[in-house]
Structure formats: C-alpha cells, structure tokens
C-alpha positions as CSV (number, residue, x, y, z in Angstrom):
1,X,3.7,4.9,19.0
2,X,3.5,1.0,19.0
3,X,1.0,0.0,16.2
4,X,-0.5,-3.4,16.3
5,X,-3.6,-4.6,14.5
6,X,-4.4,-8.3,13.7
7,X,-8.2,-8.8,13.6
8,X,-9.2,-12.5,14.2
9,X,-10.5,-12.9,10.5
10,X,-6.9,-12.0,9.3
11,X,-5.5,-15.0,11.2
12,X,-8.3,-17.2,9.7
13,X,-7.6,-15.7,6.2
14,X,-4.0,-16.7,6.3
15,X,-4.9,-20.2,7.2
16,X,-7.4,-20.3,4.3
17,X,-4.9,-19.0,1.8
18,X,-2.4,-21.7,2.7
19,X,-5.1,-24.3,2.3
20,X,-6.1,-22.9,-1.2
21,X,-2.7,-22.4,-2.8
22,X,-2.9,-26.0,-4.3
23,X,-5.6,-24.7,-6.6
24,X,-3.8,-21.5,-7.7
25,X,-1.4,-21.0,-10.7
26,X,-0.2,-17.4,-10.2
27,X,-0.3,-15.3,-7.1
28,X,-0.9,-11.5,-7.4
29,X,0.8,-9.6,-4.7
30,X,-0.8,-6.2,-4.5
31,X,1.4,-3.5,-3.0
32,X,1.0,0.2,-2.3
33,X,3.4,2.0,-4.6
34,X,3.9,4.7,-2.1
35,X,5.5,2.2,0.3
36,X,6.1,-1.1,-1.5
37,X,8.1,-2.8,1.2
38,X,6.2,-1.5,4.2
39,X,2.9,-2.6,2.6
40,X,4.4,-6.2,1.9
41,X,3.5,-8.9,4.4
42,X,6.8,-10.4,5.4
43,X,5.2,-13.6,5.8
44,X,4.3,-13.7,2.0
45,X,7.4,-15.6,0.8
46,X,6.7,-18.3,3.3
47,X,3.0,-18.5,2.4
48,X,3.2,-18.4,-1.4
49,X,6.5,-20.5,-1.6
50,X,7.5,-21.3,-5.3
51,X,4.2,-20.2,-6.9
52,X,4.6,-17.8,-9.9
53,X,4.0,-14.4,-8.6
54,X,3.3,-10.9,-10.1
55,X,4.0,-7.7,-8.1
56,X,1.5,-4.8,-8.7
57,X,2.2,-1.5,-7.4
58,X,-1.1,-0.1,-7.0
59,X,-1.9,3.7,-6.4
60,X,0.9,4.5,-8.6
61,X,-0.9,7.8,-9.6
62,X,-0.3,9.0,-6.1
63,X,3.4,7.9,-6.1
64,X,6.5,9.6,-7.0
65,X,7.2,8.2,-10.8
66,X,11.1,8.3,-10.1
67,X,10.8,6.4,-7.0
68,X,8.4,3.9,-8.6
69,X,11.1,3.2,-11.4
70,X,13.6,2.6,-8.4
71,X,11.1,-0.1,-6.9
72,X,10.5,-1.7,-10.3
73,X,14.3,-2.3,-10.7
74,X,14.5,-3.6,-7.0
75,X,12.0,-6.2,-7.5
76,X,13.4,-7.1,-10.9
77,X,16.7,-7.8,-9.1
78,X,14.6,-10.2,-6.9
79,X,13.5,-12.0,-9.8
80,X,10.0,-10.8,-9.7
81,X,7.8,-9.3,-12.5
82,X,6.3,-5.9,-11.5
83,X,3.7,-3.7,-13.0
84,X,2.6,-0.2,-11.6
85,X,-1.2,0.3,-11.8
86,X,-4.1,2.4,-10.7
87,X,-7.0,0.2,-9.9
88,X,-9.5,3.1,-9.6
89,X,-8.8,4.5,-13.0
90,X,-7.7,1.3,-14.7
91,X,-4.3,2.5,-15.8
92,X,-2.1,-0.4,-16.5
93,X,-4.6,-3.0,-15.4
94,X,-5.3,-4.1,-19.1
95,X,-1.9,-5.9,-19.1
96,X,-2.6,-8.0,-16.2
97,X,-4.4,-11.0,-18.0
98,X,-1.4,-11.2,-20.5
99,X,1.2,-11.1,-17.7
100,X,-0.6,-13.8,-15.8
101,X,-0.9,-16.1,-18.9
102,X,2.8,-15.7,-19.2
103,X,3.6,-16.7,-15.7
104,X,1.2,-19.6,-16.0
105,X,2.5,-20.8,-19.4
106,X,4.6,-23.7,-18.0
107,X,1.5,-25.0,-16.2
108,X,-0.6,-24.7,-19.1
109,X,1.8,-26.4,-21.4
110,X,2.1,-29.4,-18.9
111,X,-1.7,-29.8,-18.9
112,X,-1.7,-29.8,-22.7
113,X,0.9,-32.4,-23.0
114,X,-0.9,-34.6,-20.4
115,X,-4.0,-34.4,-22.7
116,X,-5.9,-32.4,-19.9
117,X,-8.8,-30.2,-20.6
118,X,-8.0,-26.5,-20.8
119,X,-9.2,-24.3,-18.1
120,X,-8.9,-20.8,-17.0
121,X,-5.7,-19.6,-15.0
122,X,-6.4,-19.4,-11.5
123,X,-5.1,-16.3,-9.7
124,X,-5.0,-15.3,-6.1
125,X,-4.7,-11.8,-5.1
126,X,-2.9,-11.0,-1.7
127,X,-2.4,-7.8,-0.1
128,X,-2.7,-5.9,3.2
129,X,-5.9,-4.0,4.1
130,X,-6.9,-0.9,2.0
131,X,-4.3,-1.5,-0.7
132,X,-7.0,-1.7,-3.4
133,X,-7.8,-5.5,-4.0
134,X,-11.6,-4.9,-4.4
135,X,-11.2,-2.0,-6.7
136,X,-8.8,-4.1,-8.9
137,X,-11.2,-7.1,-9.0
138,X,-14.1,-4.8,-9.9
139,X,-11.9,-3.1,-12.6
140,X,-11.0,-6.5,-14.1
141,X,-14.6,-7.8,-13.9
142,X,-16.0,-4.6,-15.3
143,X,-18.8,-4.8,-12.9
144,X,-19.2,-4.3,-9.0
145,X,-18.5,-7.8,-7.8
146,X,-16.4,-6.9,-4.8
147,X,-17.2,-4.5,-1.9
148,X,-15.0,-1.4,-1.8
149,X,-14.3,1.2,0.8
150,X,-11.8,3.7,2.1
151,X,-11.5,1.9,5.3
152,X,-9.2,-1.1,5.9
153,X,-10.6,-4.7,6.3
154,X,-13.6,-4.3,4.1
155,X,-13.2,-7.7,2.6
156,X,-13.6,-10.5,5.1
157,X,-14.2,-13.6,3.0
158,X,-12.6,-15.3,0.0
159,X,-14.5,-15.2,-3.3
160,X,-14.0,-16.6,-6.7
161,X,-14.6,-14.0,-9.6
162,X,-14.8,-15.5,-13.1
163,X,-13.6,-13.4,-16.0
164,X,-14.5,-15.2,-19.2
165,X,-13.0,-18.5,-20.0
166,X,-9.3,-17.6,-19.4
167,X,-9.1,-16.1,-16.0
168,X,-10.4,-16.7,-12.5
169,X,-9.5,-14.5,-9.5
170,X,-9.6,-15.6,-5.9
171,X,-10.0,-12.5,-3.6
172,X,-8.9,-12.6,-0.1
173,X,-9.2,-10.3,3.0
174,X,-6.3,-8.2,3.7
175,X,-3.6,-9.8,5.8
176,X,-1.4,-7.8,8.1
177,X,1.1,-9.5,10.3
178,X,0.8,-9.9,14.0
179,X,3.7,-7.6,15.1
180,X,5.5,-4.8,13.3
181,X,9.0,-5.2,14.3
182,X,10.0,-1.9,12.6
183,X,8.2,1.3,14.0
184,X,8.9,2.9,10.6
185,X,6.8,0.3,9.0
186,X,3.9,1.2,11.2
187,X,4.2,4.9,10.6
188,X,4.2,4.5,6.8
189,X,1.3,2.2,6.9
190,X,-0.6,4.6,9.3
191,X,0.2,7.5,6.9
192,X,-1.2,5.6,3.9
193,X,-4.5,4.7,5.7
194,X,-3.8,1.0,6.0
195,X,-4.3,1.1,9.8
196,X,-7.5,2.2,11.4
197,X,-7.3,5.8,12.4
198,X,-8.7,5.2,15.8
199,X,-5.4,3.2,16.5
200,X,-2.8,5.9,15.4
201,X,-1.5,8.9,16.9
202,X,-2.1,11.6,14.2
203,X,0.5,14.0,15.4
204,X,3.4,11.3,15.4
205,X,2.4,10.1,11.9
206,X,2.1,13.6,10.5
207,X,5.6,14.6,12.1
208,X,7.2,11.7,10.3
209,X,5.7,12.4,7.0
210,X,6.6,16.2,7.3
211,X,10.0,15.2,8.0
212,X,10.2,13.0,4.9
213,X,8.7,15.6,2.8
214,X,10.9,18.4,4.0
215,X,13.8,16.2,2.8
216,X,12.4,14.8,-0.5
217,X,9.5,17.1,-1.4
218,X,10.2,20.6,0.1
219,X,8.7,22.3,-3.0
220,X,5.5,20.4,-2.8
221,X,5.0,21.5,0.9
222,X,5.9,25.2,0.2
223,X,3.5,25.1,-2.9
224,X,0.6,23.4,-1.1
225,X,0.7,25.7,2.0
226,X,1.7,28.8,0.2
227,X,5.0,29.3,2.0
228,X,8.0,31.3,0.6
229,X,10.3,29.2,2.6
230,X,9.9,26.1,4.9
231,X,10.6,26.4,8.6
232,X,13.6,25.0,10.3
233,X,12.0,21.8,11.8
234,X,8.9,19.6,11.3
235,X,7.2,20.9,14.5
236,X,7.3,24.6,13.2
237,X,6.1,23.1,9.8
238,X,3.2,21.4,11.6
239,X,2.4,24.8,13.3
240,X,2.3,26.6,9.8
241,X,0.0,24.0,8.5
242,X,-2.4,24.5,11.6
243,X,-2.4,28.2,11.0
244,X,-3.1,27.9,7.2
245,X,-5.9,25.4,7.9
246,X,-7.5,27.4,10.7
247,X,-6.4,25.1,13.6
248,X,-5.9,27.8,16.0
249,X,-7.6,27.8,19.5
250,X,-7.9,30.3,22.3
251,X,-4.7,32.2,23.2
252,X,-3.4,31.8,19.6
253,X,-2.2,28.2,20.2
254,X,-2.3,25.5,17.5
255,X,-4.4,22.5,17.8
256,X,-1.7,20.0,16.7
257,X,-3.9,17.0,16.6
258,X,-6.5,18.6,14.3
259,X,-3.7,20.0,12.1
260,X,-2.0,16.7,11.8
261,X,-5.3,14.9,10.9
262,X,-6.1,17.5,8.0
263,X,-2.6,17.1,6.8
264,X,-2.8,13.4,6.5
265,X,-6.1,13.7,4.9
266,X,-4.6,15.8,2.3
267,X,-1.7,13.4,1.8
268,X,-3.9,10.5,1.3
269,X,-6.1,12.3,-1.2
270,X,-3.1,13.4,-3.5
271,X,-3.5,17.0,-2.6
272,X,0.1,17.2,-1.5
273,X,1.1,15.9,-4.9
274,X,2.7,12.5,-5.9
275,X,4.6,11.3,-2.7
276,X,6.5,8.1,-2.1
277,X,7.2,7.4,1.6
278,X,10.1,5.0,1.1
279,X,12.7,4.1,-1.3
280,X,14.9,1.0,-1.5
281,X,17.8,2.9,0.1
282,X,15.8,3.7,3.0
283,X,16.1,0.0,4.0
284,X,19.8,0.1,3.9
285,X,20.3,2.9,6.4
286,X,20.5,2.7,10.1
287,X,19.0,6.4,10.5
288,X,15.9,6.6,8.2
289,X,14.4,10.1,7.6
290,X,11.5,10.6,9.8
291,X,12.6,8.8,12.9
292,X,9.7,8.1,15.3
293,X,9.2,10.9,17.8
294,X,6.5,12.7,19.6
295,X,5.1,16.3,19.7
296,X,6.7,16.8,23.2
297,X,10.0,15.6,22.0
298,X,10.0,18.1,19.2
299,X,8.8,20.8,21.4
C-alpha cells in the first residue's frame, strides 16, 4: 500500500507557517504519543529552524506509559523539552504556559533590557492532521474557539487565540509531507486515523497492527477477544477477530475487510488497551515488526 495525501491547503499552510515564524517566540510541536516519530513531519526542523521548541506527546492516555518514557528520554537526548498530555481530558495541559514562558525567557529578558513594552508570549502550534491541535487550543482557552473532529484536516486556516495577557496561540492546519519515504510510517499513520480512511487498505493496516501487538501486547489481544491463546500468525488472528465480531459470510468465510475495520476502530478508541505503535529502537532495525504485506501474501 502506497499512502500519499497532500491536499492543496497543506502546501499553502506550509508557506504561511514559514512567513509567520518571525512573529513567533515558541513553537509547540504536537505529536501522537502512540507514534511520535511517524507523526512528526520530517520538514519540521527545516521549517522551524532555531526557534525554541516544546514537544507535546498528545493522546498519552492511549499510549503505553513505558514506551512514552522511552520517547521522553529520546527527545531529551535531542535537546528537546517533552511533555506527555491528553488534550481531551486536560491531563498535563496545565504545565504548558509555564514551560512556554521558560523557553521564551531569553526573548522576554532582551525585550525588558531594551526598554520594550512587555507582551504575551507568541506560540505556534504545529502538527499533522488529527493529532489534536484544536482540542488542545479549546482546552487552553477554556472555550470552544477551534473546530474539532475525528476526521483529519478539520482545521484549514490559521487563527490567533488570546489567552489572557501572557499567552497567544497561533493555530495552523495539520501539515503532512508530500511523500512518505517509509511505508511503515504510512501504516502507523493510517492505524492512528491521521489518514483519511477512504485512502487506506483496512486489511493491510490491521495486519500490521496485529503483528505488532502479537509481539508487544499479546495479553491485551487475548483478553479483548477472549482467547485462551493466540493463533500462530496474524492472518489467523484476524480470522479470530472476524469470528468474534460476527464478520462471517455465506459458506462460513470471514469478511476480512469488515473484521479489519472493526479492529482498527477498537484500536483507535482505546478498547484494546494502551498501545504504542513504535519505539525508538524500531527506527534502528532493518526489519521492523509488522513489515507491510497483503492478505493474499499472508494466505
């Protein structure tokens, strides 16, 4: 499966972000805690350059705590501050203004030394579609000022949001990159819901996730689908899921596509438990777990 998705408004958004950076003091990079590097636009370093930056690992409530700790250490080694949050419940969000002020301290001190009038810290929030930017802004503003939704690309324009006298946020549309060089990245993004479902192969994505969970989270699979033991391979596991979820058609055959879609819905909603789809070590191996395949190849 070759996933590519780069709507025209995203190309425009990238140009706008570059133009507005001169007005920004701190960049907030919002990532999905379940797939931090796969949900990170590789153009971000080029776009943001030397601006102070804060990494937020959103949807941390759906991610494996142990894996999240590994990612916090990973970004720390890159010299980046990292904070796990859950924008919907507000967990961890209260620390955000304080951390932004710390990152902007040098700028604020220079303004004071020059006799310039104090102003709010200006922050830009960047992230790929469906990572939770609008939910975060609404949580910080304590009111519905940004449109939210469970579909990618809900936000299509930049918007300033004032938060008292000390903080101003600039929301931006989610920006993907024109081409995914790594198919594993596309699979992880598709699994999380960052790619429109109309553009993905449910079966291929489900097989990838099943393979990963059979390695890292076998107990959660067994518990969710009430199995005494897991099948030997991922296709058999998908068959079991199909039977458990009533995806049996005439002749006793399994509707793999329906079973795969149900499985991914349960994953995204957290019904499979806390699941992280990548770890720092996965980026160091030549044979990552869940290598792209198809139902035919597994049969």
